[in-house]
Every structure is written in structure tokens, then in C-alpha cells.
mmCIF file of the protein (N, C-alpha, C, O) and its ligand, coordinates in Angstrom:
data_MODEL
# 
_entry.id   MODEL 
# 
loop_
_entity.id 
_entity.type 
_entity.pdbx_number_of_molecules 
1 polymer     1 
2 non-polymer 1 
# 
_entity_poly.entity_id                      1 
_entity_poly.type                           'polypeptide(L)' 
_entity_poly.nstd_linkage                   no 
_entity_poly.nstd_monomer                   no 
_entity_poly.pdbx_seq_one_letter_code       MGKGTPSRRGGKIVHIRCRRCGSHSFHRQHEVCSSCGFGDTARRRSYSWAKLKR 
_entity_poly.pdbx_seq_one_letter_code_can   MGKGTPSRRGGKIVHIRCRRCGSHSFHRQHEVCSSCGFGDTARRRSYSWAKLKR 
_entity_poly.pdbx_strand_id                 A 
# 
loop_
_entity_poly_seq.entity_id 
_entity_poly_seq.num 
_entity_poly_seq.mon_id 
_entity_poly_seq.hetero 
1 1  MET n 
1 2  GLY n 
1 3  LYS n 
1 4  GLY n 
1 5  THR n 
1 6  PRO n 
1 7  SER n 
1 8  ARG n 
1 9  ARG n 
1 10 GLY n 
1 11 GLY n 
1 12 LYS n 
1 13 ILE n 
1 14 VAL n 
1 15 HIS n 
1 16 ILE n 
1 17 ARG n 
1 18 CYS n 
1 19 ARG n 
1 20 ARG n 
1 21 CYS n 
1 22 GLY n 
1 23 SER n 
1 24 HIS n 
1 25 SER n 
1 26 PHE n 
1 27 HIS n 
1 28 ARG n 
1 29 GLN n 
1 30 HIS n 
1 31 GLU n 
1 32 VAL n 
1 33 CYS n 
1 34 SER n 
1 35 SER n 
1 36 CYS n 
1 37 GLY n 
1 38 PHE n 
1 39 GLY n 
1 40 ASP n 
1 41 THR n 
1 42 ALA n 
1 43 ARG n 
1 44 ARG n 
1 45 ARG n 
1 46 SER n 
1 47 TYR n 
1 48 SER n 
1 49 TRP n 
1 50 ALA n 
1 51 LYS n 
1 52 LEU n 
1 53 LYS n 
1 54 ARG n 
# 
loop_
_struct_asym.id 
_struct_asym.entity_id 
A 1 
B 2 
# 
loop_
_chem_comp.id 
_chem_comp.type 
_chem_comp.mon_nstd_flag 
ALA 'L-peptide linking' y 
ARG 'L-peptide linking' y 
ASP 'L-peptide linking' y 
CYS 'L-peptide linking' y 
GLN 'L-peptide linking' y 
GLU 'L-peptide linking' y 
GLY 'peptide linking'   y 
HIS 'L-peptide linking' y 
ILE 'L-peptide linking' y 
LEU 'L-peptide linking' y 
LYS 'L-peptide linking' y 
MET 'L-peptide linking' y 
PHE 'L-peptide linking' y 
PRO 'L-peptide linking' y 
SER 'L-peptide linking' y 
THR 'L-peptide linking' y 
TRP 'L-peptide linking' y 
TYR 'L-peptide linking' y 
VAL 'L-peptide linking' y 
ZN  non-polymer         . 
# 
_pdbx_entity_nonpoly.entity_id   2 
_pdbx_entity_nonpoly.name        ? 
_pdbx_entity_nonpoly.comp_id     ZN 
# 
_pdbx_nonpoly_scheme.asym_id         B 
_pdbx_nonpoly_scheme.entity_id       2 
_pdbx_nonpoly_scheme.mon_id          ZN 
_pdbx_nonpoly_scheme.ndb_seq_num     1 
_pdbx_nonpoly_scheme.pdb_seq_num     101 
_pdbx_nonpoly_scheme.auth_seq_num    101 
_pdbx_nonpoly_scheme.pdb_mon_id      ZN 
_pdbx_nonpoly_scheme.auth_mon_id     ZN 
_pdbx_nonpoly_scheme.pdb_strand_id   A 
_pdbx_nonpoly_scheme.pdb_ins_code    . 
# 
loop_
_atom_site.group_PDB 
_atom_site.id 
_atom_site.type_symbol 
_atom_site.label_atom_id 
_atom_site.label_alt_id 
_atom_site.label_comp_id 
_atom_site.label_asym_id 
_atom_site.label_entity_id 
_atom_site.label_seq_id 
_atom_site.pdbx_PDB_ins_code 
_atom_site.Cartn_x 
_atom_site.Cartn_y 
_atom_site.Cartn_z 
_atom_site.occupancy 
_atom_site.B_iso_or_equiv 
_atom_site.pdbx_formal_charge 
_atom_site.auth_seq_id 
_atom_site.auth_comp_id 
_atom_site.auth_asym_id 
_atom_site.auth_atom_id 
_atom_site.pdbx_PDB_model_num 
ATOM   1   N  N  . MET A 1 1  ? 48.735 48.227 -33.116 1.00 0.00 ? 1   MET A N  1 
ATOM   2   C  CA . MET A 1 1  ? 49.559 47.945 -31.938 1.00 0.00 ? 1   MET A CA 1 
ATOM   3   C  C  . MET A 1 1  ? 50.939 47.436 -32.367 1.00 0.00 ? 1   MET A C  1 
ATOM   4   O  O  . MET A 1 1  ? 51.058 46.474 -33.126 1.00 0.00 ? 1   MET A O  1 
ATOM   5   N  N  . GLY A 1 2  ? 51.931 48.083 -31.880 1.00 0.00 ? 2   GLY A N  1 
ATOM   6   C  CA . GLY A 1 2  ? 53.282 47.682 -32.217 1.00 0.00 ? 2   GLY A CA 1 
ATOM   7   C  C  . GLY A 1 2  ? 53.872 46.815 -31.128 1.00 0.00 ? 2   GLY A C  1 
ATOM   8   O  O  . GLY A 1 2  ? 53.195 45.967 -30.546 1.00 0.00 ? 2   GLY A O  1 
ATOM   9   N  N  . LYS A 1 3  ? 55.119 47.037 -30.868 1.00 0.00 ? 3   LYS A N  1 
ATOM   10  C  CA . LYS A 1 3  ? 55.748 46.249 -29.808 1.00 0.00 ? 3   LYS A CA 1 
ATOM   11  C  C  . LYS A 1 3  ? 55.223 46.698 -28.444 1.00 0.00 ? 3   LYS A C  1 
ATOM   12  O  O  . LYS A 1 3  ? 54.578 47.738 -28.308 1.00 0.00 ? 3   LYS A O  1 
ATOM   13  N  N  . GLY A 1 4  ? 55.519 45.885 -27.459 1.00 0.00 ? 4   GLY A N  1 
ATOM   14  C  CA . GLY A 1 4  ? 55.099 46.258 -26.112 1.00 0.00 ? 4   GLY A CA 1 
ATOM   15  C  C  . GLY A 1 4  ? 53.813 45.546 -25.725 1.00 0.00 ? 4   GLY A C  1 
ATOM   16  O  O  . GLY A 1 4  ? 53.654 44.344 -25.942 1.00 0.00 ? 4   GLY A O  1 
ATOM   17  N  N  . THR A 1 5  ? 52.931 46.292 -25.165 1.00 0.00 ? 5   THR A N  1 
ATOM   18  C  CA . THR A 1 5  ? 51.710 45.696 -24.636 1.00 0.00 ? 5   THR A CA 1 
ATOM   19  C  C  . THR A 1 5  ? 50.838 45.131 -25.757 1.00 0.00 ? 5   THR A C  1 
ATOM   20  O  O  . THR A 1 5  ? 50.373 45.883 -26.614 1.00 0.00 ? 5   THR A O  1 
ATOM   21  N  N  . PRO A 1 6  ? 50.617 43.841 -25.761 1.00 0.00 ? 6   PRO A N  1 
ATOM   22  C  CA . PRO A 1 6  ? 49.728 43.263 -26.762 1.00 0.00 ? 6   PRO A CA 1 
ATOM   23  C  C  . PRO A 1 6  ? 48.269 43.556 -26.420 1.00 0.00 ? 6   PRO A C  1 
ATOM   24  O  O  . PRO A 1 6  ? 47.875 43.569 -25.254 1.00 0.00 ? 6   PRO A O  1 
ATOM   25  N  N  . SER A 1 7  ? 47.504 43.782 -27.435 1.00 0.00 ? 7   SER A N  1 
ATOM   26  C  CA . SER A 1 7  ? 46.094 44.070 -27.184 1.00 0.00 ? 7   SER A CA 1 
ATOM   27  C  C  . SER A 1 7  ? 45.359 42.772 -26.894 1.00 0.00 ? 7   SER A C  1 
ATOM   28  O  O  . SER A 1 7  ? 45.473 41.795 -27.634 1.00 0.00 ? 7   SER A O  1 
ATOM   29  N  N  . ARG A 1 8  ? 44.630 42.780 -25.842 1.00 0.00 ? 8   ARG A N  1 
ATOM   30  C  CA . ARG A 1 8  ? 43.878 41.586 -25.469 1.00 0.00 ? 8   ARG A CA 1 
ATOM   31  C  C  . ARG A 1 8  ? 42.494 41.619 -26.130 1.00 0.00 ? 8   ARG A C  1 
ATOM   32  O  O  . ARG A 1 8  ? 42.208 42.475 -26.967 1.00 0.00 ? 8   ARG A O  1 
ATOM   33  N  N  . ARG A 1 9  ? 41.648 40.669 -25.733 1.00 0.00 ? 9   ARG A N  1 
ATOM   34  C  CA . ARG A 1 9  ? 40.287 40.583 -26.276 1.00 0.00 ? 9   ARG A CA 1 
ATOM   35  C  C  . ARG A 1 9  ? 40.308 40.645 -27.802 1.00 0.00 ? 9   ARG A C  1 
ATOM   36  O  O  . ARG A 1 9  ? 39.758 41.562 -28.411 1.00 0.00 ? 9   ARG A O  1 
ATOM   37  N  N  . GLY A 1 10 ? 40.934 39.679 -28.383 1.00 0.00 ? 10  GLY A N  1 
ATOM   38  C  CA . GLY A 1 10 ? 41.119 39.715 -29.821 1.00 0.00 ? 10  GLY A CA 1 
ATOM   39  C  C  . GLY A 1 10 ? 39.825 39.605 -30.597 1.00 0.00 ? 10  GLY A C  1 
ATOM   40  O  O  . GLY A 1 10 ? 39.509 38.553 -31.153 1.00 0.00 ? 10  GLY A O  1 
ATOM   41  N  N  . GLY A 1 11 ? 39.101 40.661 -30.633 1.00 0.00 ? 11  GLY A N  1 
ATOM   42  C  CA . GLY A 1 11 ? 37.900 40.706 -31.443 1.00 0.00 ? 11  GLY A CA 1 
ATOM   43  C  C  . GLY A 1 11 ? 36.696 40.023 -30.826 1.00 0.00 ? 11  GLY A C  1 
ATOM   44  O  O  . GLY A 1 11 ? 35.595 40.058 -31.376 1.00 0.00 ? 11  GLY A O  1 
ATOM   45  N  N  . LYS A 1 12 ? 36.917 39.406 -29.684 1.00 0.00 ? 12  LYS A N  1 
ATOM   46  C  CA . LYS A 1 12 ? 35.791 38.716 -29.059 1.00 0.00 ? 12  LYS A CA 1 
ATOM   47  C  C  . LYS A 1 12 ? 34.885 39.681 -28.317 1.00 0.00 ? 12  LYS A C  1 
ATOM   48  O  O  . LYS A 1 12 ? 35.345 40.583 -27.616 1.00 0.00 ? 12  LYS A O  1 
ATOM   49  N  N  . ILE A 1 13 ? 33.613 39.477 -28.483 1.00 0.00 ? 13  ILE A N  1 
ATOM   50  C  CA . ILE A 1 13 ? 32.652 40.311 -27.771 1.00 0.00 ? 13  ILE A CA 1 
ATOM   51  C  C  . ILE A 1 13 ? 32.500 39.786 -26.350 1.00 0.00 ? 13  ILE A C  1 
ATOM   52  O  O  . ILE A 1 13 ? 32.108 38.639 -26.133 1.00 0.00 ? 13  ILE A O  1 
ATOM   53  N  N  . VAL A 1 14 ? 32.810 40.626 -25.411 1.00 0.00 ? 14  VAL A N  1 
ATOM   54  C  CA . VAL A 1 14 ? 32.718 40.234 -24.008 1.00 0.00 ? 14  VAL A CA 1 
ATOM   55  C  C  . VAL A 1 14 ? 31.449 40.800 -23.396 1.00 0.00 ? 14  VAL A C  1 
ATOM   56  O  O  . VAL A 1 14 ? 30.680 40.094 -22.744 1.00 0.00 ? 14  VAL A O  1 
ATOM   57  N  N  . HIS A 1 15 ? 31.255 42.062 -23.617 1.00 0.00 ? 15  HIS A N  1 
ATOM   58  C  CA . HIS A 1 15 ? 30.081 42.702 -23.041 1.00 0.00 ? 15  HIS A CA 1 
ATOM   59  C  C  . HIS A 1 15 ? 29.083 43.089 -24.125 1.00 0.00 ? 15  HIS A C  1 
ATOM   60  O  O  . HIS A 1 15 ? 29.449 43.549 -25.207 1.00 0.00 ? 15  HIS A O  1 
ATOM   61  N  N  . ILE A 1 16 ? 27.825 42.890 -23.801 1.00 0.00 ? 16  ILE A N  1 
ATOM   62  C  CA . ILE A 1 16 ? 26.762 43.336 -24.696 1.00 0.00 ? 16  ILE A CA 1 
ATOM   63  C  C  . ILE A 1 16 ? 25.896 44.323 -23.943 1.00 0.00 ? 16  ILE A C  1 
ATOM   64  O  O  . ILE A 1 16 ? 26.102 44.587 -22.758 1.00 0.00 ? 16  ILE A O  1 
ATOM   65  N  N  . ARG A 1 17 ? 24.944 44.848 -24.642 1.00 0.00 ? 17  ARG A N  1 
ATOM   66  C  CA . ARG A 1 17 ? 24.103 45.858 -24.019 1.00 0.00 ? 17  ARG A CA 1 
ATOM   67  C  C  . ARG A 1 17 ? 23.187 45.235 -22.976 1.00 0.00 ? 17  ARG A C  1 
ATOM   68  O  O  . ARG A 1 17 ? 22.505 44.242 -23.230 1.00 0.00 ? 17  ARG A O  1 
ATOM   69  N  N  . CYS A 1 18 ? 23.190 45.842 -21.805 1.00 0.00 ? 18  CYS A N  1 
ATOM   70  C  CA . CYS A 1 18 ? 22.355 45.357 -20.716 1.00 0.00 ? 18  CYS A CA 1 
ATOM   71  C  C  . CYS A 1 18 ? 20.935 45.844 -20.915 1.00 0.00 ? 18  CYS A C  1 
ATOM   72  O  O  . CYS A 1 18 ? 20.703 47.018 -21.203 1.00 0.00 ? 18  CYS A O  1 
ATOM   73  N  N  . ARG A 1 19 ? 19.988 44.936 -20.761 1.00 0.00 ? 19  ARG A N  1 
ATOM   74  C  CA . ARG A 1 19 ? 18.599 45.337 -21.002 1.00 0.00 ? 19  ARG A CA 1 
ATOM   75  C  C  . ARG A 1 19 ? 17.959 45.928 -19.757 1.00 0.00 ? 19  ARG A C  1 
ATOM   76  O  O  . ARG A 1 19 ? 16.789 46.309 -19.776 1.00 0.00 ? 19  ARG A O  1 
ATOM   77  N  N  . ARG A 1 20 ? 18.707 46.003 -18.700 1.00 0.00 ? 20  ARG A N  1 
ATOM   78  C  CA . ARG A 1 20 ? 18.171 46.648 -17.510 1.00 0.00 ? 20  ARG A CA 1 
ATOM   79  C  C  . ARG A 1 20 ? 18.639 48.086 -17.403 1.00 0.00 ? 20  ARG A C  1 
ATOM   80  O  O  . ARG A 1 20 ? 17.830 48.995 -17.220 1.00 0.00 ? 20  ARG A O  1 
ATOM   81  N  N  . CYS A 1 21 ? 19.931 48.293 -17.516 1.00 0.00 ? 21  CYS A N  1 
ATOM   82  C  CA . CYS A 1 21 ? 20.447 49.649 -17.341 1.00 0.00 ? 21  CYS A CA 1 
ATOM   83  C  C  . CYS A 1 21 ? 20.819 50.284 -18.675 1.00 0.00 ? 21  CYS A C  1 
ATOM   84  O  O  . CYS A 1 21 ? 21.012 51.497 -18.765 1.00 0.00 ? 21  CYS A O  1 
ATOM   85  N  N  . GLY A 1 22 ? 20.918 49.453 -19.709 1.00 0.00 ? 22  GLY A N  1 
ATOM   86  C  CA . GLY A 1 22 ? 21.207 50.004 -21.021 1.00 0.00 ? 22  GLY A CA 1 
ATOM   87  C  C  . GLY A 1 22 ? 22.682 50.212 -21.285 1.00 0.00 ? 22  GLY A C  1 
ATOM   88  O  O  . GLY A 1 22 ? 23.077 50.631 -22.373 1.00 0.00 ? 22  GLY A O  1 
ATOM   89  N  N  . SER A 1 23 ? 23.496 49.915 -20.281 1.00 0.00 ? 23  SER A N  1 
ATOM   90  C  CA . SER A 1 23 ? 24.928 50.084 -20.481 1.00 0.00 ? 23  SER A CA 1 
ATOM   91  C  C  . SER A 1 23 ? 25.502 48.902 -21.262 1.00 0.00 ? 23  SER A C  1 
ATOM   92  O  O  . SER A 1 23 ? 24.946 47.804 -21.273 1.00 0.00 ? 23  SER A O  1 
ATOM   93  N  N  . HIS A 1 24 ? 26.596 49.160 -21.893 1.00 0.00 ? 24  HIS A N  1 
ATOM   94  C  CA . HIS A 1 24 ? 27.257 48.105 -22.650 1.00 0.00 ? 24  HIS A CA 1 
ATOM   95  C  C  . HIS A 1 24 ? 28.156 47.336 -21.700 1.00 0.00 ? 24  HIS A C  1 
ATOM   96  O  O  . HIS A 1 24 ? 29.370 47.274 -21.893 1.00 0.00 ? 24  HIS A O  1 
ATOM   97  N  N  . SER A 1 25 ? 27.563 46.756 -20.685 1.00 0.00 ? 25  SER A N  1 
ATOM   98  C  CA . SER A 1 25 ? 28.354 46.162 -19.600 1.00 0.00 ? 25  SER A CA 1 
ATOM   99  C  C  . SER A 1 25 ? 27.864 44.774 -19.215 1.00 0.00 ? 25  SER A C  1 
ATOM   100 O  O  . SER A 1 25 ? 28.275 44.228 -18.192 1.00 0.00 ? 25  SER A O  1 
ATOM   101 N  N  . PHE A 1 26 ? 27.004 44.217 -20.016 1.00 0.00 ? 26  PHE A N  1 
ATOM   102 C  CA . PHE A 1 26 ? 26.487 42.897 -19.698 1.00 0.00 ? 26  PHE A CA 1 
ATOM   103 C  C  . PHE A 1 26 ? 27.427 41.828 -20.244 1.00 0.00 ? 26  PHE A C  1 
ATOM   104 O  O  . PHE A 1 26 ? 27.642 41.735 -21.452 1.00 0.00 ? 26  PHE A O  1 
ATOM   105 N  N  . HIS A 1 27 ? 27.982 41.027 -19.346 1.00 0.00 ? 27  HIS A N  1 
ATOM   106 C  CA . HIS A 1 27 ? 28.926 39.995 -19.746 1.00 0.00 ? 27  HIS A CA 1 
ATOM   107 C  C  . HIS A 1 27 ? 28.190 38.821 -20.368 1.00 0.00 ? 27  HIS A C  1 
ATOM   108 O  O  . HIS A 1 27 ? 27.283 38.247 -19.766 1.00 0.00 ? 27  HIS A O  1 
ATOM   109 N  N  . ARG A 1 28 ? 28.588 38.481 -21.564 1.00 0.00 ? 28  ARG A N  1 
ATOM   110 C  CA . ARG A 1 28 ? 27.868 37.440 -22.292 1.00 0.00 ? 28  ARG A CA 1 
ATOM   111 C  C  . ARG A 1 28 ? 27.996 36.078 -21.621 1.00 0.00 ? 28  ARG A C  1 
ATOM   112 O  O  . ARG A 1 28 ? 27.016 35.339 -21.522 1.00 0.00 ? 28  ARG A O  1 
ATOM   113 N  N  . GLN A 1 29 ? 29.167 35.752 -21.174 1.00 0.00 ? 29  GLN A N  1 
ATOM   114 C  CA . GLN A 1 29 ? 29.388 34.423 -20.608 1.00 0.00 ? 29  GLN A CA 1 
ATOM   115 C  C  . GLN A 1 29 ? 28.952 34.346 -19.157 1.00 0.00 ? 29  GLN A C  1 
ATOM   116 O  O  . GLN A 1 29 ? 28.328 33.373 -18.734 1.00 0.00 ? 29  GLN A O  1 
ATOM   117 N  N  . HIS A 1 30 ? 29.279 35.361 -18.413 1.00 0.00 ? 30  HIS A N  1 
ATOM   118 C  CA . HIS A 1 30 ? 28.903 35.360 -16.996 1.00 0.00 ? 30  HIS A CA 1 
ATOM   119 C  C  . HIS A 1 30 ? 27.438 35.722 -16.810 1.00 0.00 ? 30  HIS A C  1 
ATOM   120 O  O  . HIS A 1 30 ? 26.830 35.416 -15.784 1.00 0.00 ? 30  HIS A O  1 
ATOM   121 N  N  . GLU A 1 31 ? 26.888 36.374 -17.814 1.00 0.00 ? 31  GLU A N  1 
ATOM   122 C  CA . GLU A 1 31 ? 25.509 36.845 -17.753 1.00 0.00 ? 31  GLU A CA 1 
ATOM   123 C  C  . GLU A 1 31 ? 25.282 37.737 -16.547 1.00 0.00 ? 31  GLU A C  1 
ATOM   124 O  O  . GLU A 1 31 ? 24.289 37.623 -15.829 1.00 0.00 ? 31  GLU A O  1 
ATOM   125 N  N  . VAL A 1 32 ? 26.231 38.620 -16.356 1.00 0.00 ? 32  VAL A N  1 
ATOM   126 C  CA . VAL A 1 32 ? 26.147 39.578 -15.262 1.00 0.00 ? 32  VAL A CA 1 
ATOM   127 C  C  . VAL A 1 32 ? 26.537 40.940 -15.799 1.00 0.00 ? 32  VAL A C  1 
ATOM   128 O  O  . VAL A 1 32 ? 27.536 41.091 -16.502 1.00 0.00 ? 32  VAL A O  1 
ATOM   129 N  N  . CYS A 1 33 ? 25.734 41.921 -15.454 1.00 0.00 ? 33  CYS A N  1 
ATOM   130 C  CA . CYS A 1 33 ? 26.077 43.262 -15.870 1.00 0.00 ? 33  CYS A CA 1 
ATOM   131 C  C  . CYS A 1 33 ? 27.056 43.853 -14.867 1.00 0.00 ? 33  CYS A C  1 
ATOM   132 O  O  . CYS A 1 33 ? 26.815 43.827 -13.660 1.00 0.00 ? 33  CYS A O  1 
ATOM   133 N  N  . SER A 1 34 ? 28.142 44.375 -15.367 1.00 0.00 ? 34  SER A N  1 
ATOM   134 C  CA . SER A 1 34 ? 29.141 44.951 -14.480 1.00 0.00 ? 34  SER A CA 1 
ATOM   135 C  C  . SER A 1 34 ? 28.772 46.353 -14.059 1.00 0.00 ? 34  SER A C  1 
ATOM   136 O  O  . SER A 1 34 ? 29.433 46.956 -13.213 1.00 0.00 ? 34  SER A O  1 
ATOM   137 N  N  . SER A 1 35 ? 27.709 46.869 -14.655 1.00 0.00 ? 35  SER A N  1 
ATOM   138 C  CA . SER A 1 35 ? 27.315 48.232 -14.321 1.00 0.00 ? 35  SER A CA 1 
ATOM   139 C  C  . SER A 1 35 ? 26.221 48.261 -13.263 1.00 0.00 ? 35  SER A C  1 
ATOM   140 O  O  . SER A 1 35 ? 26.333 48.973 -12.265 1.00 0.00 ? 35  SER A O  1 
ATOM   141 N  N  . CYS A 1 36 ? 25.163 47.485 -13.485 1.00 0.00 ? 36  CYS A N  1 
ATOM   142 C  CA . CYS A 1 36 ? 24.037 47.526 -12.543 1.00 0.00 ? 36  CYS A CA 1 
ATOM   143 C  C  . CYS A 1 36 ? 23.897 46.231 -11.764 1.00 0.00 ? 36  CYS A C  1 
ATOM   144 O  O  . CYS A 1 36 ? 23.109 46.162 -10.821 1.00 0.00 ? 36  CYS A O  1 
ATOM   145 N  N  . GLY A 1 37 ? 24.645 45.208 -12.139 1.00 0.00 ? 37  GLY A N  1 
ATOM   146 C  CA . GLY A 1 37 ? 24.574 43.959 -11.412 1.00 0.00 ? 37  GLY A CA 1 
ATOM   147 C  C  . GLY A 1 37 ? 23.450 43.054 -11.879 1.00 0.00 ? 37  GLY A C  1 
ATOM   148 O  O  . GLY A 1 37 ? 23.123 42.074 -11.209 1.00 0.00 ? 37  GLY A O  1 
ATOM   149 N  N  . PHE A 1 38 ? 22.868 43.365 -12.996 1.00 0.00 ? 38  PHE A N  1 
ATOM   150 C  CA . PHE A 1 38 ? 21.796 42.552 -13.538 1.00 0.00 ? 38  PHE A CA 1 
ATOM   151 C  C  . PHE A 1 38 ? 22.297 41.130 -13.812 1.00 0.00 ? 38  PHE A C  1 
ATOM   152 O  O  . PHE A 1 38 ? 23.328 40.936 -14.456 1.00 0.00 ? 38  PHE A O  1 
ATOM   153 N  N  . GLY A 1 39 ? 21.557 40.157 -13.319 1.00 0.00 ? 39  GLY A N  1 
ATOM   154 C  CA . GLY A 1 39 ? 21.989 38.770 -13.478 1.00 0.00 ? 39  GLY A CA 1 
ATOM   155 C  C  . GLY A 1 39 ? 22.717 38.269 -12.251 1.00 0.00 ? 39  GLY A C  1 
ATOM   156 O  O  . GLY A 1 39 ? 22.855 37.062 -12.055 1.00 0.00 ? 39  GLY A O  1 
ATOM   157 N  N  . ASP A 1 40 ? 23.174 39.168 -11.443 1.00 0.00 ? 40  ASP A N  1 
ATOM   158 C  CA . ASP A 1 40 ? 23.919 38.790 -10.244 1.00 0.00 ? 40  ASP A CA 1 
ATOM   159 C  C  . ASP A 1 40 ? 23.118 39.098 -8.999  1.00 0.00 ? 40  ASP A C  1 
ATOM   160 O  O  . ASP A 1 40 ? 23.084 38.303 -8.059  1.00 0.00 ? 40  ASP A O  1 
ATOM   161 N  N  . THR A 1 41 ? 22.479 40.243 -8.993  1.00 0.00 ? 41  THR A N  1 
ATOM   162 C  CA . THR A 1 41 ? 21.706 40.650 -7.837  1.00 0.00 ? 41  THR A CA 1 
ATOM   163 C  C  . THR A 1 41 ? 20.349 41.178 -8.257  1.00 0.00 ? 41  THR A C  1 
ATOM   164 O  O  . THR A 1 41 ? 20.209 41.800 -9.310  1.00 0.00 ? 41  THR A O  1 
ATOM   165 N  N  . ALA A 1 42 ? 19.369 40.929 -7.439  1.00 0.00 ? 42  ALA A N  1 
ATOM   166 C  CA . ALA A 1 42 ? 18.027 41.382 -7.757  1.00 0.00 ? 42  ALA A CA 1 
ATOM   167 C  C  . ALA A 1 42 ? 17.930 42.895 -7.653  1.00 0.00 ? 42  ALA A C  1 
ATOM   168 O  O  . ALA A 1 42 ? 17.214 43.558 -8.403  1.00 0.00 ? 42  ALA A O  1 
ATOM   169 N  N  . ARG A 1 43 ? 18.669 43.401 -6.705  1.00 0.00 ? 43  ARG A N  1 
ATOM   170 C  CA . ARG A 1 43 ? 18.679 44.853 -6.566  1.00 0.00 ? 43  ARG A CA 1 
ATOM   171 C  C  . ARG A 1 43 ? 19.738 45.443 -7.472  1.00 0.00 ? 43  ARG A C  1 
ATOM   172 O  O  . ARG A 1 43 ? 20.654 44.757 -7.924  1.00 0.00 ? 43  ARG A O  1 
ATOM   173 N  N  . ARG A 1 44 ? 19.594 46.692 -7.717  1.00 0.00 ? 44  ARG A N  1 
ATOM   174 C  CA . ARG A 1 44 ? 20.538 47.355 -8.600  1.00 0.00 ? 44  ARG A CA 1 
ATOM   175 C  C  . ARG A 1 44 ? 21.889 47.497 -7.906  1.00 0.00 ? 44  ARG A C  1 
ATOM   176 O  O  . ARG A 1 44 ? 21.986 47.951 -6.766  1.00 0.00 ? 44  ARG A O  1 
ATOM   177 N  N  . ARG A 1 45 ? 22.900 47.101 -8.619  1.00 0.00 ? 45  ARG A N  1 
ATOM   178 C  CA . ARG A 1 45 ? 24.239 47.200 -8.059  1.00 0.00 ? 45  ARG A CA 1 
ATOM   179 C  C  . ARG A 1 45 ? 24.626 48.655 -7.882  1.00 0.00 ? 45  ARG A C  1 
ATOM   180 O  O  . ARG A 1 45 ? 24.555 49.446 -8.822  1.00 0.00 ? 45  ARG A O  1 
ATOM   181 N  N  . SER A 1 46 ? 25.024 48.991 -6.706  1.00 0.00 ? 46  SER A N  1 
ATOM   182 C  CA . SER A 1 46 ? 25.462 50.362 -6.487  1.00 0.00 ? 46  SER A CA 1 
ATOM   183 C  C  . SER A 1 46 ? 26.446 50.393 -5.333  1.00 0.00 ? 46  SER A C  1 
ATOM   184 O  O  . SER A 1 46 ? 26.236 49.768 -4.293  1.00 0.00 ? 46  SER A O  1 
ATOM   185 N  N  . TYR A 1 47 ? 27.482 51.104 -5.532  1.00 0.00 ? 47  TYR A N  1 
ATOM   186 C  CA . TYR A 1 47 ? 28.469 51.280 -4.491  1.00 0.00 ? 47  TYR A CA 1 
ATOM   187 C  C  . TYR A 1 47 ? 28.707 52.768 -4.287  1.00 0.00 ? 47  TYR A C  1 
ATOM   188 O  O  . TYR A 1 47 ? 28.640 53.569 -5.220  1.00 0.00 ? 47  TYR A O  1 
ATOM   189 N  N  . SER A 1 48 ? 28.977 53.098 -3.070  1.00 0.00 ? 48  SER A N  1 
ATOM   190 C  CA . SER A 1 48 ? 29.175 54.512 -2.761  1.00 0.00 ? 48  SER A CA 1 
ATOM   191 C  C  . SER A 1 48 ? 30.388 55.070 -3.491  1.00 0.00 ? 48  SER A C  1 
ATOM   192 O  O  . SER A 1 48 ? 30.437 56.247 -3.848  1.00 0.00 ? 48  SER A O  1 
ATOM   193 N  N  . TRP A 1 49 ? 31.377 54.181 -3.707  1.00 0.00 ? 49  TRP A N  1 
ATOM   194 C  CA . TRP A 1 49 ? 32.595 54.673 -4.345  1.00 0.00 ? 49  TRP A CA 1 
ATOM   195 C  C  . TRP A 1 49 ? 32.452 54.741 -5.859  1.00 0.00 ? 49  TRP A C  1 
ATOM   196 O  O  . TRP A 1 49 ? 33.311 55.287 -6.551  1.00 0.00 ? 49  TRP A O  1 
ATOM   197 N  N  . ALA A 1 50 ? 31.365 54.183 -6.362  1.00 0.00 ? 50  ALA A N  1 
ATOM   198 C  CA . ALA A 1 50 ? 31.236 54.091 -7.805  1.00 0.00 ? 50  ALA A CA 1 
ATOM   199 C  C  . ALA A 1 50 ? 30.776 55.411 -8.435  1.00 0.00 ? 50  ALA A C  1 
ATOM   200 O  O  . ALA A 1 50 ? 31.113 55.724 -9.577  1.00 0.00 ? 50  ALA A O  1 
ATOM   201 N  N  . LYS A 1 51 ? 30.017 56.152 -7.681  1.00 0.00 ? 51  LYS A N  1 
ATOM   202 C  CA . LYS A 1 51 ? 29.449 57.355 -8.263  1.00 0.00 ? 51  LYS A CA 1 
ATOM   203 C  C  . LYS A 1 51 ? 30.226 58.622 -7.901  1.00 0.00 ? 51  LYS A C  1 
ATOM   204 O  O  . LYS A 1 51 ? 29.859 59.736 -8.275  1.00 0.00 ? 51  LYS A O  1 
ATOM   205 N  N  . LEU A 1 52 ? 31.290 58.412 -7.174  1.00 0.00 ? 52  LEU A N  1 
ATOM   206 C  CA . LEU A 1 52 ? 32.055 59.568 -6.753  1.00 0.00 ? 52  LEU A CA 1 
ATOM   207 C  C  . LEU A 1 52 ? 32.818 60.179 -7.931  1.00 0.00 ? 52  LEU A C  1 
ATOM   208 O  O  . LEU A 1 52 ? 33.802 59.627 -8.424  1.00 0.00 ? 52  LEU A O  1 
ATOM   209 N  N  . LYS A 1 53 ? 32.333 61.309 -8.346  1.00 0.00 ? 53  LYS A N  1 
ATOM   210 C  CA . LYS A 1 53 ? 33.046 62.047 -9.391  1.00 0.00 ? 53  LYS A CA 1 
ATOM   211 C  C  . LYS A 1 53 ? 33.590 63.327 -8.784  1.00 0.00 ? 53  LYS A C  1 
ATOM   212 O  O  . LYS A 1 53 ? 32.864 64.105 -8.165  1.00 0.00 ? 53  LYS A O  1 
ATOM   213 N  N  . ARG A 1 54 ? 34.852 63.520 -8.972  1.00 0.00 ? 54  ARG A N  1 
ATOM   214 C  CA . ARG A 1 54 ? 35.435 64.746 -8.438  1.00 0.00 ? 54  ARG A CA 1 
ATOM   215 C  C  . ARG A 1 54 ? 35.825 65.682 -9.560  1.00 0.00 ? 54  ARG A C  1 
ATOM   216 O  O  . ARG A 1 54 ? 36.335 66.773 -9.305  1.00 0.00 ? 54  ARG A O  1 
HETATM 217 ZN ZN . ZN  B 2 .  ? 23.091 46.695 -16.407 1.00 0.00 2 101 ZN  A ZN 1 
# 
């Protein structure tokens, strides 16, 4: 990275592998998966706008 936008997350691991959905979206500190909502909601996180692929 040169000048301009500095790269954030300096080597710190933020997300780990979620043991519910298997995605690398489980937040270590918040203990919430940003993909399936594991740790936040009992039901699987899903939004209608999330799966829309065009
Ligand atoms: Zn998950």
C-alpha cells in the first residue's frame, strides 16, 4: 500500500470460521456471525436483499 487509502485491520483477526454456517464471518469479539447471525439470533439470519444475485 502506497500513499492514499491506508489499509485498516493491521493484521488483526476479526472474523473466524463460523461453526454454524462455515463462513469466515464469525466476529471474534462480538461473537456474532455476520453471515448467518450465529450468536445473535437463534434463527438463521436471512434477508431478502441478501440473496439477490443479478
Ligand atoms: Zn455463520
